[in-house]
Backbone as CSV, one residue per row, in Angstrom:
resi,resn,N_x,N_y,N_z,CA_x,CA_y,CA_z,C_x,C_y,C_z
1,MET,-18.946,0.358,74.216,-19.943,0.862,73.270,-19.311,1.842,72.281
2,ALA,-18.453,2.692,72.848,-17.780,3.689,72.006,-16.884,3.011,70.981
3,GLN,-16.231,1.901,71.447,-15.353,1.181,70.513,-16.163,0.576,69.373
4,ARG,-17.353,0.024,69.684,-18.202,-0.555,68.644,-18.667,0.515,67.657
5,SER,-18.987,1.679,68.155,-19.416,2.774,67.282,-18.286,3.207,66.360
6,ALA,-17.094,3.298,66.928,-15.939,3.693,66.113,-15.662,2.659,65.036
7,LEU,-15.760,1.361,65.408,-15.540,0.294,64.442,-16.569,0.341,63.324
8,ALA,-17.827,0.634,63.700,-18.885,0.731,62.689,-18.618,1.870,61.728
9,VAL,-18.139,2.996,62.249,-17.827,4.147,61.389,-16.702,3.815,60.419
10,VAL,-15.661,3.131,60.912,-14.540,2.750,60.053,-15.000,1.782,58.971
11,THR,-15.854,0.823,59.345,-16.350,-0.152,58.378,-17.173,0.517,57.287
12,VAL,-18.060,1.424,57.673,-18.868,2.147,56.685,-17.993,2.987,55.777
13,ALA,-16.999,3.662,56.347,-16.105,4.504,55.547,-15.339,3.671,54.530
14,ALA,-14.871,2.493,54.966,-14.131,1.621,54.049,-15.019,1.120,52.924
15,THR,-16.260,0.766,53.269,-17.207,0.287,52.254,-17.505,1.364,51.231
16,VAL,-17.722,2.591,51.699,-17.984,3.711,50.784,-16.785,3.977,49.905
17,GLY,-15.585,3.856,50.502,-14.369,4.093,49.717,-14.217,3.095,48.593
18,VAL,-14.459,1.821,48.892,-14.369,0.784,47.848,-15.432,0.998,46.789
19,ALA,-16.641,1.321,47.222,-17.712,1.569,46.263,-17.384,2.767,45.388
20,GLY,-16.749,3.781,45.977,-16.371,4.964,45.198,-15.377,4.631,44.113
21,CYS,-14.461,3.717,44.406,-13.481,3.311,43.403,-14.176,2.684,42.202
22,SER,-15.177,1.851,42.466,-15.872,1.184,41.362,-16.723,2.157,40.568
23,VAL,-17.153,3.246,41.207,-17.973,4.233,40.505,-17.130,5.114,39.613
24,PHE,-15.981,5.572,40.140,-15.176,6.542,39.408,-14.117,5.898,38.508
25,SER,-13.850,4.601,38.675,-12.910,3.904,37.799,-13.702,3.125,36.763
26,PRO,-13.452,3.347,35.462,-14.218,2.642,34.423,-13.933,1.147,34.448
27,ALA,-14.949,0.371,34.171,-14.789,-1.079,34.119,-13.849,-1.453,32.980
28,THR,-13.039,-2.478,33.224,-12.065,-2.904,32.207,-12.752,-3.315,30.913
29,VAL,-13.904,-3.970,31.023,-14.587,-4.444,29.821,-15.132,-3.304,28.978
30,LEU,-15.221,-2.089,29.543,-15.720,-0.947,28.789,-14.612,-0.178,28.091
31,GLN,-13.351,-0.529,28.359,-12.231,0.158,27.735,-11.930,-0.472,26.383
32,PRO,-11.792,0.346,25.317,-11.508,-0.217,23.992,-10.124,-0.836,23.935
33,TYR,-9.997,-1.930,23.210,-8.705,-2.576,23.039,-8.692,-3.296,21.701
34,GLU,-7.498,-3.628,21.229,-7.348,-4.329,19.961,-7.261,-5.832,20.235
35,PRO,-8.270,-6.605,19.836,-8.270,-8.046,20.116,-7.446,-8.838,19.108
36,SER,-6.393,-8.246,18.558,-5.577,-8.910,17.556,-4.173,-8.343,17.632
37,ASP,-3.285,-8.825,16.755,-1.907,-8.356,16.766,-1.762,-6.963,16.180
38,GLY,-2.662,-6.595,15.267,-2.565,-5.311,14.593,-3.363,-4.215,15.276
39,THR,-3.409,-3.059,14.616,-4.144,-1.918,15.128,-5.282,-1.576,14.168
40,GLY,-6.204,-0.757,14.623,-7.363,-0.415,13.810,-7.707,1.051,13.899
41,GLY,-8.707,1.427,13.122,-9.163,2.812,13.098,-10.308,2.937,12.111
42,ALA,-10.623,4.163,11.751,-11.700,4.410,10.791,-11.438,5.737,10.107
43,VAL,-11.805,5.807,8.837,-11.662,7.048,8.082,-12.691,7.063,6.955
44,GLY,-13.471,8.130,6.872,-14.419,8.311,5.777,-15.385,7.171,5.564
45,GLY,-15.889,6.549,6.633,-16.814,5.434,6.490,-16.159,4.102,6.231
46,VAL,-14.835,4.058,6.204,-14.098,2.810,5.983,-13.436,2.387,7.298
47,GLN,-13.694,1.150,7.702,-13.091,0.605,8.905,-11.726,-0.017,8.571
48,VAL,-10.727,0.284,9.399,-9.388,-0.282,9.260,-9.213,-1.312,10.369
49,ARG,-8.999,-2.581,10.009,-8.933,-3.643,10.996,-7.631,-4.437,10.901
50,ASN,-7.027,-4.666,12.052,-5.845,-5.533,12.194,-4.730,-5.159,11.224
51,ALA,-4.338,-3.895,11.234,-3.258,-3.432,10.363,-1.908,-3.782,10.982
52,LEU,-1.065,-4.439,10.202,0.289,-4.769,10.636,1.171,-4.967,9.414
53,VAL,2.472,-4.912,9.633,3.437,-5.139,8.561,4.214,-6.406,8.892
54,VAL,4.274,-7.319,7.935,4.989,-8.578,8.124,6.371,-8.446,7.504
55,SER,7.411,-8.634,8.319,8.787,-8.512,7.833,9.683,-9.432,8.646
56,SER,10.713,-9.969,7.997,11.602,-10.919,8.667,12.706,-10.248,9.469
57,GLY,12.867,-8.935,9.350,13.913,-8.268,10.123,14.148,-6.849,9.667
58,VAL,14.991,-6.136,10.409,15.274,-4.754,10.087,15.945,-4.652,8.717
59,ASP,15.523,-3.667,7.939,16.021,-3.398,6.584,15.667,-4.500,5.588
60,GLU,14.758,-5.407,5.966,14.247,-6.422,5.045,12.936,-5.923,4.437
61,PRO,12.542,-6.465,3.279,11.240,-6.084,2.713,10.093,-6.548,3.600
62,GLY,8.939,-5.940,3.419,7.778,-6.303,4.216,6.505,-6.206,3.398
63,VAL,5.413,-6.670,3.977,4.097,-6.648,3.334,3.086,-6.102,4.333
64,LEU,2.268,-5.164,3.877,1.202,-4.648,4.725,0.032,-5.614,4.717
65,SER,-0.425,-5.986,5.900,-1.607,-6.835,6.045,-2.667,-6.043,6.792
66,VAL,-3.830,-5.883,6.179,-4.907,-5.108,6.798,-6.222,-5.474,6.114
67,VAL,-7.308,-5.358,6.856,-8.641,-5.553,6.294,-9.353,-4.211,6.290
68,LEU,-9.850,-3.798,5.112,-10.571,-2.542,4.962,-12.035,-2.866,4.669
69,VAL,-12.919,-2.305,5.460,-14.342,-2.578,5.317,-15.077,-1.272,5.048
70,ASN,-15.712,-1.186,3.881,-16.504,0.003,3.556,-17.902,-0.191,4.127
71,SER,-18.124,0.363,5.312,-19.408,0.194,5.991,-20.430,1.252,5.596
72,SER,-20.060,2.133,4.680,-20.986,3.183,4.240,-21.854,2.678,3.092
73,GLN,-22.803,3.486,2.681,-23.691,3.141,1.575,-23.196,3.699,0.250
74,ASP,-21.991,4.259,0.257,-21.404,4.821,-0.960,-20.068,4.151,-1.249
75,PRO,-19.688,4.051,-2.530,-18.361,3.522,-2.849,-17.272,4.456,-2.344
76,ALA,-16.085,3.909,-2.135,-14.982,4.707,-1.605,-13.677,4.271,-2.250
77,THR,-12.794,5.233,-2.453,-11.428,4.951,-2.888,-10.506,5.215,-1.718
78,VAL,-9.775,4.183,-1.305,-8.887,4.281,-0.147,-7.440,4.338,-0.628
79,SER,-6.741,5.385,-0.251,-5.312,5.495,-0.539,-4.540,5.064,0.706
80,VAL,-3.625,4.123,0.528,-2.856,3.579,1.650,-1.384,3.882,1.424
81,SER,-0.736,4.451,2.438,0.669,4.832,2.326,1.432,4.338,3.545
82,VAL,2.474,3.528,3.298,3.360,3.077,4.373,4.547,4.030,4.401
83,ASP,4.583,4.895,5.402,5.535,6.012,5.426,6.811,5.632,6.165
84,VAL,7.646,4.812,5.526,8.874,4.346,6.172,10.126,4.935,5.533
85,ASP,9.950,5.752,4.509,11.098,6.284,3.787,10.932,7.785,3.654
86,ALA,12.049,8.500,3.794,12.003,9.952,3.622,11.730,10.318,2.172
87,GLY,11.943,9.384,1.257,11.690,9.637,-0.151,10.260,9.310,-0.519
88,THR,10.093,8.428,-1.494,8.753,8.042,-1.950,8.220,6.897,-1.110
89,PRO,7.081,7.075,-0.434,6.534,5.988,0.390,5.908,4.912,-0.471
90,SER,5.746,3.726,0.111,5.032,2.656,-0.569,3.548,2.964,-0.466
91,ALA,2.899,3.178,-1.607,1.504,3.624,-1.577,0.734,3.046,-2.753
92,SER,-0.561,2.921,-2.551,-1.453,2.477,-3.606,-2.870,2.860,-3.228
93,SER,-3.770,2.857,-4.232,-5.175,3.192,-3.996,-6.054,2.015,-4.391
94,TYR,-7.163,1.869,-3.662,-8.043,0.721,-3.872,-9.497,1.196,-3.871
95,PHE,-10.290,0.641,-4.786,-11.703,0.987,-4.864,-12.522,-0.032,-4.098
96,LEU,-13.382,0.459,-3.212,-14.257,-0.409,-2.435,-15.703,-0.030,-2.717
97,ALA,-16.474,-0.978,-3.220,-17.904,-0.739,-3.397,-18.574,-0.640,-2.033
98,ALA,-19.759,-0.087,-2.004,-20.488,0.032,-0.740,-20.698,-1.345,-0.117
99,GLY,-20.348,-1.470,1.164,-20.533,-2.720,1.879,-19.521,-3.805,1.564
100,SER,-18.461,-3.473,0.835,-17.477,-4.490,0.448,-16.280,-4.493,1.396
101,THR,-15.462,-5.550,1.273,-14.287,-5.740,2.124,-13.067,-6.003,1.259
102,LEU,-11.939,-5.430,1.652,-10.677,-5.631,0.943,-9.654,-6.204,1.912
103,HIS,-9.037,-7.326,1.521,-7.995,-7.956,2.323,-6.635,-7.646,1.682
104,LEU,-5.913,-6.700,2.244,-4.558,-6.436,1.771,-3.606,-7.413,2.449
105,GLY,-2.679,-7.976,1.661,-1.742,-8.945,2.205,-2.199,-10.372,2.058
106,ASP,-3.299,-10.598,1.338,-3.757,-11.959,1.069,-2.852,-12.566,-0.007
107,PRO,-2.204,-13.702,0.278,-1.278,-14.291,-0.707,-1.901,-14.561,-2.060
108,SER,-3.222,-14.779,-2.114,-3.852,-15.045,-3.401,-3.807,-13.828,-4.320
109,ALA,-3.505,-12.650,-3.771,-3.448,-11.439,-4.588,-2.246,-11.428,-5.513
110,VAL,-1.226,-12.250,-5.231,-0.036,-12.285,-6.086,0.064,-13.592,-6.869
111,ALA,-0.988,-14.407,-6.807,-1.001,-15.648,-7.586,-1.248,-15.330,-9.052
112,GLU,-0.822,-16.213,-9.921,-0.935,-15.977,-11.359,-2.384,-15.861,-11.798
113,ASP,-3.301,-16.581,-11.104,-4.694,-16.558,-11.518,-5.534,-15.647,-10.631
114,ALA,-4.886,-14.711,-9.932,-5.633,-13.831,-9.026,-6.554,-12.916,-9.813
115,GLY,-7.776,-12.790,-9.344,-8.730,-11.885,-9.968,-9.187,-10.855,-8.974
116,GLU,-10.329,-10.232,-9.225,-10.819,-9.210,-8.323,-11.484,-9.815,-7.092
117,ASP,-12.008,-11.031,-7.219,-12.691,-11.643,-6.090,-11.688,-12.262,-5.129
118,GLY,-11.994,-12.189,-3.845,-11.123,-12.722,-2.825,-11.702,-13.957,-2.189
119,PRO,-11.691,-14.016,-0.858,-12.121,-15.218,-0.149,-13.583,-15.587,-0.356
120,GLY,-14.377,-14.723,-0.915,-15.797,-15.024,-1.128,-16.670,-13.897,-0.638
121,ASN,-17.975,-14.008,-0.923,-18.956,-13.006,-0.497,-18.645,-11.619,-1.053
122,GLY,-18.029,-11.579,-2.240,-17.738,-10.291,-2.848,-16.506,-9.605,-2.298
123,ASP,-15.745,-10.282,-1.433,-14.538,-9.683,-0.879,-13.474,-9.552,-1.964
124,GLN,-12.583,-8.574,-1.766,-11.481,-8.354,-2.691,-10.165,-8.583,-1.967
125,VAL,-9.118,-8.805,-2.751,-7.783,-8.958,-2.185,-6.846,-7.965,-2.849
126,GLY,-5.762,-7.639,-2.159,-4.779,-6.705,-2.691,-3.417,-6.966,-2.066
127,TRP,-2.422,-6.279,-2.588,-1.033,-6.502,-2.149,-0.299,-5.175,-2.134
128,LEU,0.320,-4.841,-1.000,1.130,-3.631,-0.890,2.436,-4.000,-0.202
129,GLN,3.508,-3.970,-0.976,4.813,-4.401,-0.477,5.687,-3.199,-0.143
130,VAL,6.466,-3.340,0.938,7.397,-2.303,1.380,8.808,-2.772,1.044
131,PRO,9.554,-2.028,0.215,10.886,-2.498,-0.192,11.837,-2.720,0.979
132,GLN,11.730,-1.885,2.006,12.652,-1.994,3.132,11.985,-1.458,4.398
133,VAL,11.898,-2.294,5.411,11.306,-1.899,6.697,12.451,-1.492,7.626
134,PRO,12.517,-0.231,8.066,13.686,0.259,8.798,13.704,-0.067,10.285
135,VAL,12.755,-0.878,10.770,12.720,-1.196,12.199,12.655,-2.710,12.384
136,THR,12.947,-3.156,13.583,12.904,-4.577,13.880,11.482,-4.994,14.238
137,PRO,11.122,-6.256,14.008,9.804,-6.742,14.433,9.592,-6.488,15.925
138,GLY,8.414,-6.021,16.246,8.107,-5.615,17.613,7.951,-4.113,17.733
139,GLU,8.560,-3.380,16.794,8.397,-1.936,16.750,7.244,-1.580,15.800
140,THR,7.047,-0.297,15.556,5.933,0.134,14.710,6.415,1.022,13.565
141,VAL,5.600,1.086,12.516,5.838,2.001,11.400,4.532,2.750,11.131
142,PRO,4.594,3.996,10.665,3.370,4.753,10.389,2.747,4.370,9.052
143,VAL,1.444,4.147,9.074,0.676,3.874,7.860,-0.494,4.847,7.825
144,THR,-0.679,5.526,6.680,-1.735,6.523,6.541,-2.800,6.032,5.575
145,PHE,-4.053,6.147,5.996,-5.201,5.773,5.171,-5.985,7.045,4.847
146,ARG,-6.300,7.262,3.560,-6.999,8.475,3.126,-8.254,8.104,2.342
147,VAL,-9.360,8.775,2.685,-10.631,8.589,1.981,-11.289,9.948,1.840
148,ALA,-11.517,10.383,0.594,-12.261,11.617,0.310,-11.749,12.805,1.116
149,GLY,-10.446,12.999,1.108,-9.870,14.157,1.785,-9.626,13.975,3.268
150,GLN,-10.130,12.895,3.849,-9.885,12.605,5.260,-8.704,11.639,5.374
151,ALA,-7.945,11.782,6.462,-6.766,10.937,6.651,-6.717,10.401,8.072
152,GLN,-6.242,9.177,8.198,-6.054,8.546,9.499,-4.678,7.893,9.515
153,ALA,-3.774,8.394,10.368,-2.432,7.830,10.499,-2.423,6.851,11.668
154,ILE,-1.904,5.658,11.442,-1.905,4.603,12.455,-0.478,4.080,12.632
155,GLN,-0.046,3.990,13.883,1.222,3.340,14.181,0.992,1.833,14.124
156,THR,1.586,1.211,13.124,1.288,-0.181,12.800,2.430,-1.099,13.242
157,PRO,2.148,-2.132,14.021,3.218,-3.020,14.490,3.818,-3.850,13.368
158,VAL,5.094,-4.170,13.522,5.806,-5.048,12.596,5.939,-6.411,13.260
159,VAL,5.534,-7.466,12.548,5.582,-8.827,13.090,6.374,-9.735,12.165
160,LEU,6.879,-10.822,12.720,7.613,-11.808,11.936,6.651,-12.654,11.101
161,PRO,7.120,-13.210,9.991,6.276,-14.107,9.172,6.168,-15.483,9.816
162,CYS,5.498,-15.539,10.962,5.373,-16.785,11.720,3.902,-17.127,11.919
163,PHE,3.633,-18.433,12.083,2.299,-18.931,12.398,1.273,-18.450,11.366
164,GLU,0.251,-17.700,11.772,-0.779,-17.305,10.804,-0.273,-16.321,9.765
165,TYR,0.914,-15.724,9.983,1.480,-14.784,9.016,2.594,-15.416,8.174
166,ALA,2.783,-16.717,8.291,3.892,-17.387,7.602,3.769,-17.319,6.088
167,THR,2.552,-17.214,5.567,2.360,-17.184,4.111,2.439,-15.773,3.541
168,ILE,2.579,-14.768,4.406,2.644,-13.378,3.933,4.110,-12.999,3.826
169,THR,4.716,-13.327,2.711,6.130,-13.049,2.487,6.299,-12.227,1.221
170,PRO,7.292,-11.327,1.193,7.475,-10.457,0.022,7.736,-11.238,-1.255
171,THR,7.256,-10.706,-2.356,7.528,-11.310,-3.659,8.928,-10.935,-4.104
172,ALA,9.435,-11.681,-5.080,10.748,-11.365,-5.645,10.688,-9.992,-6.295
173,PRO,11.711,-9.156,-6.105,11.682,-7.792,-6.661,11.450,-7.729,-8.153
174,SER,11.907,-8.742,-8.888,11.797,-8.703,-10.345,10.483,-9.266,-10.863
175,ASP,9.676,-9.844,-9.977,8.450,-10.483,-10.452,7.391,-10.425,-9.363
176,THR,6.602,-9.356,-9.364,5.584,-9.178,-8.329,4.255,-9.798,-8.730
177,ALA,4.190,-10.443,-9.892,2.932,-11.019,-10.357,2.841,-12.514,-10.079
178,THR,3.917,-13.087,-9.515,3.917,-14.509,-9.233,3.774,-14.745,-7.745
179,ALA,3.694,-15.997,-7.366,3.507,-16.344,-5.964,4.662,-15.833,-5.117
180,ALA,4.377,-15.562,-3.863,5.367,-14.969,-2.970,6.545,-15.905,-2.756
181,ALA,7.736,-15.302,-2.653,8.952,-16.055,-2.377,9.474,-15.657,-1.008
182,PRO,10.026,-16.597,-0.237,10.492,-16.276,1.104,11.625,-15.262,1.088
183,SER,11.732,-14.475,2.148,12.822,-13.515,2.281,14.116,-14.270,2.557
184,SER,15.247,-13.597,2.279,16.539,-14.227,2.502,16.914,-14.239,3.971
185,ALA,16.255,-13.429,4.784,16.591,-13.359,6.200,16.140,-14.618,6.922
186,SER,16.942,-15.026,7.914,16.602,-16.197,8.707,15.622,-15.800,9.804
187,VAL,14.550,-16.564,9.923,13.512,-16.254,10.900,13.371,-17.423,11.862
188,THR,13.397,-17.123,13.146,13.180,-18.133,14.169,11.867,-17.838,14.871
189,CYS,10.934,-18.757,14.752,9.629,-18.587,15.380,9.568,-19.400,16.661
190,GLY,8.884,-18.885,17.658,8.706,-19.608,18.905,7.766,-20.773,18.708
191,PRO,7.703,-21.669,19.681,6.821,-22.836,19.550,5.364,-22.430,19.590
192,ALA,4.571,-23.053,18.743,3.137,-22.789,18.744,2.491,-23.512,19.912
193,VAL,1.562,-22.858,20.574,0.884,-23.447,21.725,-0.457,-24.000,21.284
194,ASP,-0.671,-25.284,21.545,-1.946,-25.926,21.220,-2.917,-25.661,22.358
195,GLU,-3.974,-24.863,22.070,-4.901,-24.487,23.118,-5.654,-25.687,23.684
196,GLU,-5.733,-26.799,22.930,-6.454,-27.970,23.389,-5.559,-28.944,24.144
197,ASP,-4.284,-28.606,24.262,-3.338,-29.481,24.936,-3.092,-28.974,26.353
198,PRO,-3.617,-29.647,27.381,-3.429,-29.173,28.765,-1.982,-29.079,29.155
199,ALA,-1.137,-29.993,28.626,0.282,-29.970,28.966,0.939,-28.720,28.449
200,ALA,0.529,-28.282,27.243,1.103,-27.060,26.669,0.688,-25.853,27.472
201,GLU,-0.568,-25.843,27.933,-1.045,-24.713,28.708,-0.349,-24.633,30.061
202,ALA,0.029,-25.798,30.601,0.679,-25.811,31.906,2.052,-25.187,31.851
203,HIS,2.671,-25.202,30.647,3.993,-24.612,30.517,3.884,-23.230,29.929
């Protein structure tokens, strides 16, 4: 009888211990995470989504790719600075109307017939090129976003111009108004995985 009582006490204690873990440890689904390759943030009513720099290698030129969403009811001017040089950083300012979206790094922004309108629905496109990225793809570079005196610095990952980023390549230094030209650096991309191919998923 005593053994059964002791076993019952141990079982109850173990159950309470496991339950305590679930109470004091936050659920994984409640923890914020970035569901994309880039990083995000917010400053002055403007949402920063999927910020990353596309570059073919260390000391090669790069392009900032980011989506800026003005979720406020007022227009905003966003100053963006890629702080990779001790001298003058690559920086530019962009005007966003209330409720509008700006796609930086959209290849259509450097096309000869590029206008203010972007992919549709009043979206805009823009282009911010970095003359030289001092780190290898996989590392990060600091990018600062400023709105109305507020600033948000984000460590932004550097990725290769592969797959969905293959069209985001730096323009020729002498002609930034024409379509993008590939970098001189050699880029090797891994094989793309077809999500609908069971054989690909098995490997």
